[in-house]
C-alpha positions, 0 to 999 in steps of 0.5 A: 502442504503439511504432511498429515503423517509427519510427527512434527506436524501433529505436535500440539502444545497446550495452554496455548499451542505455540507451534503450528504447521505451515500449509505451504512448503519451503519450495513454494515459498521460494518459487523453486517448484520442480513440478514440470507440469507448472508454468512460470506464472503458476509457480510465481502465483503459488509463491506469492500466495505462500508468502502472503500467508506466511507474513499474515501468520507472522503478523498475527504472532507479533500481535499475539506476543509470540508464536512459531511456525513449522515449514517443510523443507523437503530435506533442503537445508540451504535457505539462502533464497528463502532469507532473501525473499522474506527478511526485508518484509519481516523487518517492516512488520516489526512494530517498534525499533527492535532489532531483527535478532531480538524479534525472530529466530529460526532453526532446523528441527531436522532435515525436513523442518524449518522452525520460525519463531516470533520471540516473546517480549515483555512490555507494551508494544504497538500493534504490527500492521500487515498492510496499512492500505494507505500511501505516501507521496515521494518525488516520483510515485508512491510508497508504503509507510513504515510502522514508525512513519505511520505512528508519527503521522497519526500523532500529527493528525491528533495533535497538530492544527491544520497548516497552510499550504507549503512548497508541496503545492501542485503546479500553479499557473496556466498549463499550455497544452498542445497535442503531441507536444511537451506539456508546458506551464506559463506562470507570471512568476517564472515564465514558461517552463516544462511541466514536470511530475513531482511529489504532488503532480502525476501524469497518466496516459489514457489507454482508451478503456472506460474513462470513469473507471480508468480515472478512479483506478489511477487516482485512488492511491493518489487520493490517499497520498496527496490528501496528506500533503498541505496544498494537495496535489493533482493527477493529470489524465491524458499526459504521457511520459515520453520514452526513448526506446524503453527508457523514460525521458521524464518529458511529458507529452500531451495526448489528451482525452476525447472531450466528448467522453468527459462530463466534469460534473458526472466525473466528479460525482462518480469519483466522490461516490467511489471515495465514499464507497471504497475508502475509509477516512479517519480524522477530527472533522468531516472532509470537504470535497476531497477531489475536484475535476477540471477539463484543461483544453488542448489548444491545437485539438479542440476535440481533446482535453486533459483531465485534472483531478485535484486532490485537496488536503485533509487533516486526517488520513484516507485509506485505499480500503474501506476496512482501513489497515490490515492487521491480525492476531493469533488465537490458539484453540483445541482445533488449531491456530485461528488467525483473526482480524483486528478491528481498526478501532482497537488499532486506534486505541493502541496508537493513542489510548488517550484520544478518540478519533471518529472512524467513518 
């Protein structure tokens, strides 16, 4: 914690105060606590909390155009580990194409204090986003967008007309599902072929928990990602990835879900209800049903089905949070630093001041 007896920690500049003491030490930021009473899990939790707070403050300084944070280093000037843990993330917070050295600088004020500064820069800049709360699909899984990718995608949402489905379509044809056997796809065009995961097709093994909650948690990030892809995509519940030891083989094995647990209408209504309650969407029109559910029969086991959650394309963007992207700004008051949330509408105006999007 910042030392109340430390001269540097009591420094306040006026109009505005640009230097603020950080509440966590360098030791916490790097997960190198020497406290023998703490286990590894507790130290890791403290590290994650400290880093999240540090990145939040840096994000707020970027949007306030400048600011500096003072970190207690407890006499240790070796900060290689600190750099390894924060530099990559700090780069992703830069809202434009500026270089790291043009945005940040750090130095020691003395043996006990590391000074980290966001440099003031002139001109109009995009707002920095701490967490976009949306996902993009790649060949195997999901990724967070970069600041530039998000701006380009939003420009596409604003300017482009909806395009017809492309090669990004999910598997078409008849899925051949046999219990404990590789999932296959029969297609008039290509005959039988293995059923594989790709940019718009993901399989999830069901772990026998609450089925509706499981389907929601597994499909939520893919709703955000697949709805951006012309042709949409699908999540299949009840298909597991085969492994040799701990190594995934890429082969998908049919496990199924108890058919008695699944009601298609109830599942679709529940997922759509959760989308409305927990996900913000931005676009030029209201979406149709963003998801549809279907039970695919397991041929060798009439008591089992595989649940297909189809995600439809939406000419807009779905966020995994009802609040949309997470971004902050810094306000300096007589009592100290106040980190304040920036409303999504302000972000949208910065993205494109000449176009108004309707936020739901």
